[in-house]
Backbone bond lengths (Angstrom), bond angles and torsions (degrees), N, CA, C in turn:
res aa  C-N    CA-C-N  psi(-1)  N-CA   C-N-CA  omega(-1)  CA-C   N-CA-C  phi
1 X - - - 1.468 - - 1.529 111.56 -
2 X 1.344 115.30 -43.24 1.467 119.19 179.92 1.536 110.47 -62.77
3 X 1.357 114.82 -43.82 1.464 119.05 179.29 1.532 111.14 -61.56
4 X 1.321 115.91 -37.47 1.476 119.99 -179.63 1.532 109.57 -65.40
5 X 1.347 115.88 -44.55 1.467 119.32 -179.10 1.516 109.91 -62.64
6 X 1.363 116.51 -43.11 1.442 119.43 -178.11 1.525 111.38 -63.88
7 X 1.328 116.61 -38.22 1.468 119.84 178.94 1.518 110.82 -67.22
8 X 1.311 117.16 -37.41 1.473 120.46 177.21 1.519 110.01 -66.07
9 X 1.305 117.35 -42.38 1.459 120.79 178.89 1.523 110.97 -64.41
10 X 1.355 117.08 -36.95 1.453 120.86 176.76 1.526 110.53 -64.27
11 X 1.346 116.82 -39.32 1.456 120.45 176.75 1.528 110.51 -64.22
12 X 1.331 117.16 -42.86 1.473 120.14 178.10 1.511 111.65 -61.99
13 X 1.334 116.66 -40.44 1.452 119.93 178.05 1.521 111.29 -63.00
14 X 1.332 117.01 -40.83 1.466 121.43 176.45 1.521 111.02 -60.99
15 X 1.339 115.92 -46.36 1.469 120.74 -179.95 1.525 110.02 -61.71
16 X 1.331 116.91 -41.87 1.456 120.40 179.50 1.528 111.85 -60.55
17 X 1.329 115.80 -43.77 1.463 120.06 178.93 1.526 110.81 -62.15
18 X 1.331 117.15 -42.29 1.463 121.07 178.50 1.535 111.00 -62.81
19 X 1.332 116.57 -45.09 1.463 120.59 -179.83 1.526 110.69 -62.44
20 X 1.333 116.76 -43.19 1.468 120.77 178.85 1.539 110.56 -61.85
21 X 1.328 117.61 -43.50 1.458 121.56 -179.06 1.542 110.18 -63.92
22 X 1.334 116.32 -39.42 1.472 119.69 177.34 1.523 110.44 -64.05
23 X 1.336 116.67 -44.56 1.465 120.91 -179.99 1.525 110.71 -62.09
24 X 1.329 116.66 -39.95 1.477 119.67 178.44 1.536 110.41 -60.68
25 X 1.332 115.63 -39.57 1.460 119.42 -179.87 1.526 112.47 -71.81
26 X 1.332 116.40 -24.56 1.469 120.39 -177.81 1.524 112.69 -78.32
27 X 1.316 116.26 -34.16 1.457 118.81 -174.62 1.526 111.07 -147.86
28 X 1.338 116.83 135.73 1.467 120.06 176.15 1.542 112.16 -73.63
29 X 1.325 115.53 -11.87 1.461 120.66 -178.31 1.519 112.73 -91.67
30 X 1.341 116.71 -5.92 1.471 119.62 -173.55 1.515 112.84 -59.26
31 X 1.322 117.55 -44.08 1.457 121.33 -174.68 1.529 112.53 -81.60
32 X 1.323 117.33 -2.61 1.452 120.27 178.69 1.518 111.90 -63.07
33 X 1.339 116.24 147.26 1.459 120.97 -177.33 1.519 111.86 -58.47
34 X 1.338 115.48 -41.29 1.473 119.07 -177.97 1.522 110.85 -62.68
35 X 1.342 116.42 -40.37 1.470 118.43 -179.94 1.512 110.79 -69.07
36 X 1.328 118.13 -36.99 1.464 121.93 -179.48 1.542 110.48 -65.56
37 X 1.340 115.85 -41.69 1.461 119.56 175.46 1.511 110.52 -65.19
38 X 1.324 116.60 -42.84 1.467 122.08 -179.46 1.524 110.97 -63.10
39 X 1.336 115.48 -34.82 1.462 121.49 178.98 1.527 111.57 -56.40
40 X 1.318 115.66 -41.76 1.470 121.03 177.01 1.520 112.63 -81.04
41 X 1.331 115.66 -40.16 1.460 120.28 -171.57 1.508 112.94 -61.56
42 X 1.334 117.70 -37.38 1.458 121.00 -176.70 1.537 113.26 -71.71
43 X 1.335 115.97 -16.38 1.468 119.09 -179.16 1.526 110.54 -127.29
44 X 1.321 118.24 18.66 1.445 120.70 -171.64 1.500 113.53 -59.75
45 X 1.346 116.75 -38.14 1.467 119.41 -179.42 1.525 112.05 -67.38
46 X 1.333 115.88 -35.15 1.472 119.58 179.74 1.520 111.36 -66.37
47 X 1.340 115.85 -44.34 1.452 118.44 -174.35 1.533 111.17 -72.13
48 X 1.329 117.22 -26.60 1.461 120.00 175.19 1.523 109.58 -68.63
49 X 1.324 116.70 -45.28 1.466 119.99 -179.78 1.529 110.43 -68.98
50 X 1.333 117.70 -28.25 1.461 120.50 178.76 1.543 110.85 -61.42
51 X 1.320 117.43 -29.27 1.450 120.20 177.86 1.523 111.11 -64.72
52 X 1.334 115.80 -44.20 1.478 120.34 177.58 1.540 109.66 -67.94
53 X 1.335 117.23 -37.97 1.454 120.54 179.76 1.522 111.74 -63.95
54 X 1.333 116.33 -30.57 1.467 120.88 176.84 1.536 110.44 -59.02
55 X 1.314 116.72 -45.61 1.458 121.26 178.50 1.533 111.03 -63.47
56 X 1.316 115.50 -41.94 1.480 120.45 -179.00 1.524 111.24 -60.98
57 X 1.336 116.78 -48.80 1.465 119.98 -174.00 1.532 110.92 -74.13
58 X 1.339 118.61 -35.49 1.468 119.96 172.49 1.520 110.69 -55.89
59 X 1.329 116.21 -33.56 1.458 122.11 179.60 1.522 112.57 -81.28
60 X 1.354 117.07 8.98 1.452 123.42 178.17 1.530 113.35 68.33
61 X 1.324 116.96 29.66 1.453 122.65 174.41 1.521 108.75 -123.97
62 X 1.335 116.54 -179.91 1.466 120.90 176.19 1.519 107.42 -150.38
63 X 1.334 115.61 151.02 1.468 120.50 178.16 1.510 109.32 -128.26
64 X 1.327 115.26 98.83 1.471 121.29 179.60 1.529 112.24 -80.95
65 X 1.312 117.53 -7.66 1.457 120.81 -173.48 1.528 113.78 -92.34
66 X 1.350 117.64 1.82 1.465 119.14 -171.99 1.519 112.54 -60.48
67 X 1.334 117.87 -42.06 1.469 119.41 -178.97 1.511 111.58 -67.71
68 X 1.346 117.26 -35.83 1.470 120.13 177.74 1.526 111.20 -67.77
69 X 1.324 116.49 -36.25 1.477 120.41 176.37 1.521 109.59 -66.85
70 X 1.313 116.85 -38.91 1.478 121.28 175.10 1.530 110.35 -58.13
71 X 1.339 115.55 -48.42 1.449 119.98 179.50 1.512 112.82 -64.91
72 X 1.328 116.91 -41.76 1.474 120.68 179.69 1.511 110.57 -63.29
73 X 1.315 117.23 -43.07 1.466 120.94 179.59 1.520 111.08 -61.89
74 X 1.323 117.31 -45.54 1.461 121.11 179.08 1.504 112.13 -63.79
75 X 1.347 116.18 -41.94 1.466 120.05 -179.97 1.518 112.27 -67.62
76 X 1.342 116.90 -39.27 1.445 119.69 178.05 1.523 111.45 -64.74
77 X 1.301 116.80 -40.28 1.464 121.97 176.42 1.540 110.32 -57.75
78 X 1.323 115.96 -49.74 1.473 120.70 -179.56 1.532 111.70 -64.99
79 X 1.324 115.93 -42.53 1.446 119.75 -178.11 1.526 112.18 -63.61
80 X 1.327 116.84 -49.40 1.468 119.45 -178.52 1.527 111.73 -63.14
81 X 1.311 116.18 -41.22 1.466 118.78 -179.61 1.525 111.01 -67.43
82 X 1.332 116.77 -36.84 1.477 119.82 178.34 1.519 112.23 -68.61
83 X 1.351 116.28 -21.92 1.458 120.76 178.40 1.545 112.37 -88.64
84 X 1.326 115.79 7.18 1.462 118.95 175.01 1.507 114.58 92.89
85 X 1.339 118.86 7.16 1.454 120.64 -179.99 1.546 110.03 -76.47
86 X 1.332 118.37 148.83 1.473 119.84 176.95 1.524 109.95 -56.85
87 X 1.328 115.63 143.81 1.453 118.88 -175.28 1.521 111.69 -64.71
88 X 1.327 117.47 -35.37 1.467 120.00 179.08 1.521 110.85 -62.29
89 X 1.330 115.75 -36.88 1.450 120.32 -179.92 1.537 110.15 -68.80
90 X 1.318 115.92 -38.04 1.464 119.82 178.00 1.523 110.65 -65.29
91 X 1.331 117.37 -37.43 1.461 121.13 177.22 1.520 111.68 -63.89
92 X 1.348 115.12 -47.50 1.476 119.02 -179.69 1.522 110.89 -62.75
93 X 1.337 116.75 -41.17 1.470 120.78 179.88 1.517 110.93 -63.77
94 X 1.329 116.68 -36.66 1.466 120.54 -179.23 1.507 111.60 -67.41
95 X 1.332 116.38 -39.13 1.470 119.85 176.06 1.527 110.69 -70.03
96 X 1.320 115.96 -38.40 1.470 120.22 -179.15 1.523 111.09 -64.68
97 X 1.334 117.57 -39.30 1.456 119.64 -179.22 1.527 110.04 -66.25
98 X 1.337 117.16 -31.02 1.469 119.60 175.33 1.507 111.29 -67.51
99 X 1.351 116.95 -41.51 1.458 120.21 178.09 1.523 110.87 -64.27
100 X 1.339 116.43 -39.72 1.479 119.77 -179.36 1.522 110.63 -68.50
101 X 1.341 116.74 -39.32 1.465 119.30 178.46 1.531 110.13 -64.49
102 X 1.344 115.93 -41.05 1.477 118.58 177.53 1.500 112.63 -65.77
103 X 1.345 116.37 -39.87 1.465 120.42 178.61 1.539 110.16 -65.86
104 X 1.317 117.38 -38.46 1.469 121.34 178.10 1.522 110.00 -62.01
105 X 1.350 116.10 -46.73 1.465 119.26 176.98 1.521 110.50 -60.70
106 X 1.321 114.70 -47.92 1.477 120.53 -177.56 1.506 114.69 -59.41
107 X 1.346 116.58 -37.68 1.452 120.30 -179.87 1.535 111.20 -60.69
108 X 1.315 115.34 -49.31 1.475 119.32 -177.36 1.534 112.03 -68.23
109 X 1.321 115.99 -30.59 1.455 119.77 -178.12 1.527 111.30 -83.46
110 X 1.335 116.61 -50.65 1.460 121.48 -173.68 1.518 113.26 -79.12
111 X 1.315 117.82 -38.64 1.486 119.93 -172.22 1.524 113.16 -104.31
112 X 1.320 117.71 -29.21 1.475 119.36 178.51 1.526 110.34 -93.54
113 X 1.358 115.57 -29.49 1.457 119.15 175.12 1.524 114.36 93.72
114 X 1.328 117.10 16.60 1.473 119.71 177.87 1.514 109.76 -76.89
115 X 1.326 117.69 151.55 1.482 120.94 178.78 1.531 111.14 -64.29
116 X 1.322 115.96 137.96 1.455 119.55 -178.69 1.532 111.44 -64.59
117 X 1.327 116.54 -30.19 1.467 119.94 177.62 1.525 111.02 -59.50
118 X 1.316 116.33 -44.59 1.478 121.59 -178.60 1.534 111.16 -70.73
119 X 1.325 115.02 -48.02 1.470 119.71 -177.15 1.504 111.70 -61.89
120 X 1.338 117.95 -48.62 1.457 119.47 -176.36 1.524 112.23 -75.59
121 X 1.310 117.85 -23.43 1.464 120.38 172.66 1.535 109.58 -65.92
122 X 1.330 115.62 -41.55 1.467 120.10 174.69 1.523 109.99 -63.78
123 X 1.328 116.19 -39.24 1.458 120.41 177.57 1.523 111.62 -64.46
124 X 1.334 116.96 -39.40 1.448 121.34 176.46 1.527 111.61 -53.71
125 X 1.330 115.08 -44.64 1.470 120.43 -179.12 1.533 111.13 -75.13
126 X 1.334 115.83 -46.87 1.464 120.18 -175.38 1.503 114.11 -66.34
127 X 1.332 118.25 -47.29 1.452 120.46 -178.19 1.540 111.10 -67.04
128 X 1.320 115.58 -35.13 1.485 118.12 176.10 1.512 110.72 -66.58
129 X 1.323 116.15 -35.54 1.481 119.85 178.17 1.514 110.86 -64.46
130 X 1.318 118.30 -41.18 1.472 120.99 179.12 1.514 109.42 -65.91
131 X 1.325 118.37 -40.32 1.465 121.04 178.08 1.529 110.71 -60.73
132 X 1.327 116.77 -41.53 1.460 120.54 -179.96 1.514 110.91 -67.41
133 X 1.327 116.99 -36.20 1.468 119.87 177.60 1.525 111.27 -64.85
134 X 1.326 116.98 -39.50 1.464 120.59 -178.43 1.526 112.19 -62.18
135 X 1.333 116.97 -45.59 1.472 120.06 -174.32 1.516 114.00 -106.13
136 X 1.344 115.51 -12.95 1.484 120.01 -175.26 1.530 109.53 52.21
137 X 1.328 118.08 -123.25 1.472 119.66 -178.94 1.535 112.07 -101.72
138 X 1.321 116.38 12.08 1.465 120.11 -176.37 1.518 111.11 -82.77
139 X 1.330 114.06 156.89 1.457 122.71 169.18 1.512 106.40 -116.26
140 X 1.320 117.06 117.76 1.455 120.55 -174.95 1.523 110.32 -114.50
141 X 1.304 115.46 132.63 1.453 121.96 179.04 1.523 112.06 -142.77
142 X 1.330 115.81 -128.05 1.487 121.41 -178.91 1.520 111.06 57.24
143 X 1.340 116.41 43.93 1.426 120.60 176.65 1.525 109.25 -74.87
144 X 1.358 117.09 165.30 1.460 119.05 176.08 1.523 112.20 -56.74
145 X 1.318 116.62 146.72 1.456 120.99 -177.54 1.523 112.96 -57.27
146 X 1.356 116.50 -40.95 1.461 119.06 -177.62 1.527 111.52 -64.41
147 X 1.337 115.59 -31.80 1.452 120.87 -178.80 1.531 110.69 -70.44
148 X 1.333 116.64 -46.34 1.453 119.85 178.57 1.521 111.02 -66.42
149 X 1.333 117.27 -36.04 1.464 120.15 177.01 1.513 111.31 -62.07
150 X 1.351 116.15 -34.00 1.447 121.25 179.76 1.536 111.62 -62.15
151 X 1.323 115.42 -33.21 1.456 119.26 -177.75 1.516 114.46 -95.10
152 X 1.337 117.09 -16.02 1.461 119.77 -171.67 1.521 113.97 -116.77
153 X 1.321 117.48 -14.90 1.463 120.54 -176.87 1.532 110.25 -121.21
154 X 1.334 114.88 162.83 1.443 119.92 177.67 1.516 112.45 -69.93
155 X 1.308 116.87 139.54 1.450 121.33 177.55 1.527 110.89 -94.46
156 X 1.343 115.48 -43.11 1.457 121.89 174.68 1.513 107.25 -119.69
157 X 1.330 117.27 96.92 1.454 121.14 -170.86 1.507 109.26 64.62
158 X 1.344 118.25 -130.30 1.462 119.94 177.74 1.514 114.60 -85.48
159 X 1.315 116.59 -4.51 1.483 121.49 -174.80 1.536 109.37 -79.66
160 X 1.339 118.12 120.03 1.475 120.33 -179.07 1.507 112.84 -76.96
161 X 1.329 115.80 165.21 1.452 122.86 -178.75 1.530 110.98 -58.48
162 X 1.322 117.29 -43.65 1.468 121.38 -176.41 1.529 111.09 -59.78
163 X 1.343 117.46 -40.12 1.464 119.96 -178.56 1.528 110.64 -68.95
164 X 1.325 116.89 -39.19 1.448 120.24 174.73 1.540 111.24 -61.02
165 X 1.333 115.09 -40.33 1.442 119.91 179.04 1.539 111.15 -63.65
166 X 1.348 115.32 -37.32 1.461 119.87 177.60 1.535 111.07 -63.85
167 X 1.330 116.74 -44.39 1.455 120.29 179.00 1.529 112.06 -60.50
168 X 1.333 115.04 -41.39 1.467 120.07 177.10 1.537 109.27 -63.53
169 X 1.326 116.41 -41.97 1.460 121.26 179.04 1.508 112.71 -61.40
170 X 1.334 117.30 -39.79 1.464 121.73 177.96 1.513 110.31 -60.22
171 X 1.323 117.27 -45.56 1.456 121.59 179.92 1.531 110.46 -62.63
172 X 1.316 116.58 -45.00 1.470 120.75 -178.34 1.528 110.63 -62.87
173 X 1.342 117.58 -46.93 1.459 121.14 -177.67 1.538 109.77 -67.32
174 X 1.327 117.66 -36.07 1.481 120.18 178.23 1.526 109.06 -63.46
175 X 1.313 117.12 -44.68 1.460 120.92 -179.60 1.542 110.04 -63.04
176 X 1.346 115.34 -43.65 1.472 120.20 179.99 1.519 111.09 -59.69
177 X 1.329 116.98 -46.75 1.473 120.81 -176.06 1.513 113.68 -74.19
178 X 1.335 116.26 -35.79 1.463 120.03 -172.19 1.528 115.20 -101.64
179 X 1.326 116.61 -21.35 1.447 117.54 -171.48 1.526 114.15 -130.18
180 X 1.325 118.10 14.85 1.472 119.23 -177.45 1.527 111.17 -131.75
181 X 1.334 114.41 152.27 1.462 119.38 175.97 1.518 110.80 -66.09
182 X 1.329 117.04 -32.24 1.476 120.71 178.38 1.534 109.97 -60.66
183 X 1.332 116.49 -44.77 1.450 119.90 179.80 1.513 112.02 -63.43
184 X 1.337 116.88 -42.88 1.477 119.07 178.14 1.541 110.30 -63.26
185 X 1.317 115.77 -34.88 1.464 120.15 178.51 1.530 110.79 -63.72
186 X 1.324 116.69 -38.06 1.465 120.67 178.74 1.515 111.10 -58.84
187 X 1.335 116.25 -43.57 1.467 120.32 179.93 1.537 110.42 -67.20
188 X 1.307 116.25 -41.54 1.486 119.96 -179.25 1.510 110.31 -61.96
189 X 1.328 117.48 -46.52 1.479 121.56 179.28 1.524 109.67 -63.83
190 X 1.344 116.16 -40.68 1.460 120.07 -179.89 1.508 112.48 -62.06
191 X 1.313 117.37 -35.49 1.461 121.47 176.89 1.514 112.36 -73.89
192 X 1.350 116.29 -42.40 1.469 119.51 179.34 1.524 108.64 -166.17
193 X 1.324 115.67 110.04 1.462 119.73 178.88 1.513 111.13 -64.56
194 X 1.335 117.50 -34.03 1.466 120.32 179.85 1.523 111.84 -66.11
195 X 1.328 116.64 -42.41 1.462 119.72 177.58 1.534 110.02 -62.61
196 X 1.338 116.22 -39.04 1.452 120.25 178.57 1.519 111.29 -62.76
197 X 1.333 116.35 -41.41 1.465 120.57 178.88 1.534 111.12 -63.29
198 X 1.336 115.25 -44.13 1.463 118.95 -179.21 1.528 111.29 -67.13
199 X 1.352 116.12 -20.45 1.475 120.90 177.69 1.512 112.35 -86.42
200 X 1.324 116.33 0.71 1.462 120.31 178.95 1.502 115.66 92.25
201 X 1.317 117.51 9.88 1.472 120.65 179.58 1.526 110.00 -80.61
202 X 1.325 116.77 134.79 1.473 120.79 176.08 1.528 107.67 -83.35
203 X 1.333 115.57 86.12 1.464 121.83 -173.80 1.512 110.95 -61.10
204 X 1.321 117.67 -39.92 1.463 120.08 -178.86 1.507 111.93 -61.30
205 X 1.323 115.05 -44.08 1.476 119.08 -178.33 1.526 110.48 -65.13
206 X 1.321 117.57 -40.85 1.461 121.07 179.93 1.518 110.32 -63.14
207 X 1.322 117.08 -47.12 1.460 119.84 -179.82 1.528 111.49 -63.82
208 X 1.327 117.11 -40.44 1.465 120.34 178.05 1.515 110.08 -61.22
209 X 1.319 117.21 -45.06 1.478 120.35 -179.87 1.509 111.62 -62.33
210 X 1.327 116.71 -37.27 1.462 120.28 -179.54 1.518 112.27 -63.08
211 X 1.328 116.90 -43.30 1.466 119.90 -177.87 1.517 111.46 -73.72
212 X 1.334 117.35 -30.96 1.454 118.42 172.73 1.521 111.21 -65.64
213 X 1.346 116.34 -42.99 1.471 120.65 175.77 1.518 110.03 -58.89
214 X 1.310 116.97 -44.77 1.458 121.07 179.29 1.519 111.58 -60.00
215 X 1.349 116.07 -42.52 1.467 119.79 179.55 1.524 112.38 -65.70
216 X 1.315 117.52 -42.83 1.481 120.54 -179.46 1.516 110.35 -67.05
217 X 1.338 117.40 -44.32 1.474 120.13 179.30 1.528 110.06 -62.91
218 X 1.322 117.44 -40.96 1.454 120.21 178.11 1.528 112.03 -64.33
219 X 1.336 116.60 -38.99 1.459 120.37 177.18 1.526 111.01 -64.90
220 X 1.328 115.92 -41.23 1.460 119.96 176.84 1.529 110.53 -61.91
221 X 1.332 117.08 -40.83 1.461 120.70 177.04 1.525 110.91 -63.83
222 X 1.342 116.98 -35.90 1.458 120.16 176.78 1.521 111.86 -63.48
223 X 1.318 116.18 -39.26 1.469 120.75 178.02 1.540 109.15 -64.82
224 X 1.336 116.52 -39.28 1.458 120.49 178.52 1.542 111.03 -65.17
225 X 1.331 117.19 -35.66 1.474 120.29 176.43 1.527 110.18 -62.23
226 X 1.321 115.18 -45.09 1.486 120.23 179.92 1.525 109.53 -59.80
227 X 1.329 117.70 -42.22 1.459 121.19 -179.20 1.529 110.67 -67.79
228 X 1.314 117.10 -39.71 1.484 120.63 -176.64 1.527 111.60 -72.61
229 X 1.330 116.61 -41.90 1.465 119.56 -177.59 1.522 113.32 -84.33
230 X 1.329 116.81 -26.82 1.465 120.08 -178.92 1.522 113.54 80.47
231 X 1.311 117.32 -4.84 1.479 121.67 177.71 1.527 107.65 -162.39
232 X 1.329 117.20 152.00 1.465 119.88 -179.78 1.516 109.94 -134.06
233 X 1.330 114.27 157.24 1.459 123.43 175.77 1.525 108.72 -129.04
234 X 1.310 115.95 172.27 1.450 120.55 177.65 1.510 112.89 -63.29
235 X 1.332 117.23 -20.23 1.466 121.48 -179.01 1.527 113.52 -95.05
236 X 1.317 117.01 6.83 1.473 120.94 -178.88 1.534 111.03 -57.03
237 X 1.323 115.67 130.43 1.478 124.05 177.42 1.525 113.92 73.59
238 X 1.325 118.45 14.90 1.467 119.90 177.14 1.532 109.80 -60.87
239 X 1.306 116.97 131.06 1.455 122.78 175.78 1.519 114.67 84.10
240 X 1.318 118.38 -0.69 1.467 120.08 -177.87 1.532 112.64 -64.17
241 X 1.356 115.52 -25.99 1.475 117.07 -176.94 1.517 112.39 -63.10
242 X 1.348 117.67 -24.85 1.456 120.46 178.57 1.532 111.36 -63.06
243 X 1.332 115.83 -50.15 1.468 119.75 179.39 1.528 110.84 -63.84
244 X 1.317 116.36 -41.81 1.467 121.24 -175.07 1.524 110.58 -62.14
245 X 1.339 116.89 -49.26 1.463 120.71 -179.21 1.524 110.83 -66.12
246 X 1.333 116.72 -38.71 1.463 120.06 178.19 1.513 111.66 -60.74
247 X 1.347 116.77 -42.50 1.454 120.63 178.63 1.519 111.99 -56.35
248 X 1.314 116.05 -40.01 1.471 120.15 -175.92 1.533 110.24 -76.57
249 X 1.317 117.76 -46.90 1.471 120.49 -176.67 1.525 111.32 -69.49
250 X 1.341 116.50 -40.94 1.462 118.55 177.33 1.514 111.49 -63.25
251 X 1.323 116.45 -26.22 1.470 121.71 178.24 1.520 113.55 -73.25
252 X 1.323 118.74 -2.50 1.438 121.33 174.77 1.504 113.70 99.78
253 X 1.347 117.85 5.72 1.458 120.53 176.25 1.523 107.88 -78.27
254 X 1.336 117.04 124.03 1.459 120.78 -175.15 1.528 110.05 -68.86
255 X 1.325 116.25 135.12 1.450 121.62 176.69 1.532 111.03 -63.57
256 X 1.352 116.53 -20.08 1.463 121.39 178.53 1.528 112.46 -90.88
257 X 1.342 116.60 -1.45 1.439 120.16 175.64 1.522 114.47 86.24
258 X 1.345 115.92 167.45 1.441 120.89 172.89 1.504 117.36 88.04
259 X 1.357 118.49 -6.92 1.455 119.53 179.97 1.517 109.71 -149.98
260 X 1.324 115.34 157.12 1.468 120.53 -179.86 1.510 110.06 133.61
261 X 1.352 116.00 154.97 1.446 120.98 179.31 1.522 109.84 -131.90
262 X 1.330 115.82 155.51 1.447 120.42 177.03 1.524 111.73 -68.01
263 X 1.329 116.09 -31.63 1.472 119.70 178.34 1.524 110.59 -58.50
264 X 1.349 115.80 -45.01 1.462 119.63 177.57 1.528 112.18 -61.80
265 X 1.316 116.43 -40.65 1.477 120.25 -179.32 1.526 110.53 -65.95
266 X 1.323 117.36 -41.52 1.470 120.10 179.08 1.527 110.90 -64.55
267 X 1.333 117.01 -41.06 1.468 120.05 175.76 1.519 111.03 -62.19
268 X 1.322 116.07 -41.30 1.473 120.65 178.35 1.511 111.16 -62.63
269 X 1.333 116.32 -43.37 1.469 120.78 177.14 1.522 110.82 -57.07
270 X 1.319 115.84 -46.67 1.474 120.21 -179.88 1.531 111.40 -62.13
271 X 1.355 115.74 -39.33 1.470 118.70 179.26 1.528 111.19 -63.89
272 X 1.322 116.43 -46.86 1.470 120.97 -177.04 1.527 110.59 -65.96
273 X 1.324 117.07 -43.21 1.463 119.97 178.93 1.516 111.45 -62.73
274 X 1.334 116.48 -40.07 1.457 120.47 179.70 1.517 112.45 -70.58
275 X 1.337 116.20 -36.22 1.467 119.13 176.25 1.524 111.08 -63.64
276 X 1.346 115.84 -46.30 1.464 119.41 177.78 1.526 111.03 -61.75
277 X 1.318 116.56 -41.52 1.443 120.83 -179.95 1.527 110.97 -63.71
278 X 1.333 116.40 -44.33 1.448 121.00 179.72 1.525 111.59 -63.28
279 X 1.347 116.23 -42.96 1.471 118.99 178.10 1.521 110.89 -63.07
280 X 1.328 116.91 -37.39 1.467 120.25 178.06 1.521 111.77 -66.52
281 X 1.345 116.02 -36.53 1.459 119.43 179.74 1.526 112.89 -62.63
282 X 1.343 116.15 -27.87 1.484 120.12 178.94 1.526 110.65 -102.90
283 X 1.356 115.30 17.57 1.464 122.17 172.49 1.531 113.86 62.52
284 X 1.318 116.46 38.40 1.465 121.04 175.45 1.526 107.42 -89.51
285 X 1.326 116.19 134.18 1.460 122.78 -170.77 1.533 112.59 -64.03
286 X 1.339 113.96 159.22 1.468 120.36 178.33 1.507 113.17 -60.81
287 X 1.357 117.08 -35.61 1.470 120.19 179.76 1.527 111.22 -64.10
288 X 1.326 116.12 -40.54 1.465 120.20 178.37 1.534 109.47 -66.66
289 X 1.320 116.43 -40.82 1.458 120.57 177.74 1.539 110.60 -58.33
290 X 1.336 115.68 -43.45 1.466 120.39 178.52 1.531 111.03 -62.15
291 X 1.327 115.88 -37.71 1.463 119.90 176.83 1.509 112.12 -63.56
292 X 1.313 117.08 -39.69 1.469 121.61 177.03 1.524 110.62 -63.87
293 X 1.333 116.76 -43.41 1.466 120.30 179.20 1.530 110.25 -64.62
294 X 1.340 116.24 -37.30 1.455 119.90 177.49 1.522 111.39 -62.64
295 X 1.328 115.63 -40.18 1.473 120.10 177.04 1.521 111.06 -63.70
296 X 1.342 116.00 -40.45 1.467 120.01 176.67 1.522 111.37 -61.90
297 X 1.335 116.27 -37.52 1.461 120.16 178.75 1.533 110.79 -62.14
298 X 1.343 116.04 -43.60 1.462 119.56 178.48 1.519 110.89 -63.10
299 X 1.344 116.57 -46.29 1.449 120.88 -179.11 1.526 111.72 -64.55
300 X 1.333 116.45 -35.80 1.471 119.19 -177.68 1.522 111.47 -67.43
301 X 1.328 117.74 -20.46 1.460 121.24 176.77 1.538 109.99 -92.10
302 X 1.342 116.63 -42.13 1.462 120.69 -174.09 1.518 112.84 -72.60
303 X 1.336 117.90 -45.06 1.439 120.93 -173.14 1.535 113.54 -63.69
304 X 1.364 118.50 -49.72 1.486 117.31 178.48 1.525 112.45 -60.91
305 X 1.345 117.91 -37.38 1.471 120.19 178.27 1.523 110.51 -66.69
306 X 1.330 116.67 -39.00 1.461 120.08 178.52 1.529 110.90 -65.72
307 X 1.350 116.74 -44.00 1.449 120.89 178.19 1.526 111.37 -61.76
308 X 1.341 116.20 -39.79 1.462 119.19 179.01 1.519 111.18 -65.75
309 X 1.344 116.31 -38.08 1.468 119.96 178.28 1.525 110.66 -64.69
310 X 1.329 116.18 -42.47 1.467 120.70 178.44 1.517 110.29 -63.97
311 X 1.324 117.55 -42.39 1.472 121.35 179.43 1.514 111.30 -64.35
312 X 1.347 115.78 -41.65 1.467 119.45 179.82 1.532 110.83 -65.41
313 X 1.340 117.14 -41.85 1.444 120.80 179.32 1.528 111.37 -64.95
314 X 1.357 115.50 -41.35 1.456 119.33 178.84 1.519 110.78 -63.55
315 X 1.316 117.68 -40.38 1.459 121.65 179.68 1.521 111.41 -63.29
316 X 1.338 115.31 -42.40 1.458 119.39 179.32 1.525 111.05 -64.29
317 X 1.339 115.95 -43.88 1.477 120.06 179.53 1.524 110.18 -63.64
318 X 1.332 115.92 -40.33 1.461 119.94 -179.88 1.525 111.41 -64.70
319 X 1.347 115.99 -40.96 1.469 120.62 178.71 1.530 110.77 -66.33
320 X 1.353 114.59 -40.48 1.484 118.73 179.85 1.525 110.31 -63.74
321 X 1.337 116.15 -40.66 1.470 118.40 178.66 1.511 112.71 -65.86
322 X 1.349 114.11 -39.29 1.468 119.21 178.88 1.542 110.76 -64.45
323 X 1.338 116.54 -40.90 1.450 119.96 178.07 1.513 112.65 -66.86
324 X 1.344 114.27 -36.75 1.462 118.25 178.40 1.524 111.95 -65.21
325 X 1.333 115.50 -40.18 1.467 119.78 178.45 1.515 110.66 -68.28
326 X 1.355 114.89 -38.03 1.479 120.59 -179.62 1.516 110.52 -67.15
327 X 1.336 114.75 -34.30 1.460 117.93 -179.07 1.482 112.19 -76.14
């Protein structure tokens, strides 16, 4: 398994190098510092949520509602502030609604036993509906200057707050997966929830905590969207879940859970960001870019499964030949 993951990561690194070389040939401005910062800044909320999604999918679950929670959080922030509420209160409420949405998802998945695909699909629709009710067709902004500066300007030199937050998130998730009992538990549950239960793991509590984490991280990403854009609508973050899930699956995290590394996910993130950036440099529309990401999503599921089937067949043939020689 380790060798398989390393080979997949090596392939991702090769693809990343090829994409970067192509982008360099497409535009002399590609390697410029401003373009490199912009490459991350335009998708910063997605890549932050992708870190939480990595934990979810390793645990053999999925959260399709992340983009809707992002939109709901941003819309609630704008709505409360427009109604004259203190901005700090609007921020706290926006984070709280993310925690509540995650807890709602987690309750039905962890304690009732419903499939996460079904529960979070319902959440995708429901949370987006609430966001649309809050703002209707309005676009609300006029946030405090310091808040918009946080999302639009560099915090440390040219590096924005969101990118710093992503780097911190990478370190935290790496430590969780590689150096903590909680991370090892995620892999065990992802491989077999029943084995984890027999080993004394409180599977329900772990799953509940994961979805609360996902909700809070998504809400934080929604706040970052509001700061970066300076205004939000009921449709804010629509479709973001496609990119987020693709980043994780293309990174080698199995859709069935139990395997995957953060290194692969980070390489996948860099590939997708560079592909989008390259397509933008040659003026290819956003709809076409989304189609390319959709294709990557399909390939990220099909190719690892195909490779595993080939490996399994080869192993069986090798064992059969060995037994035939031994006999």
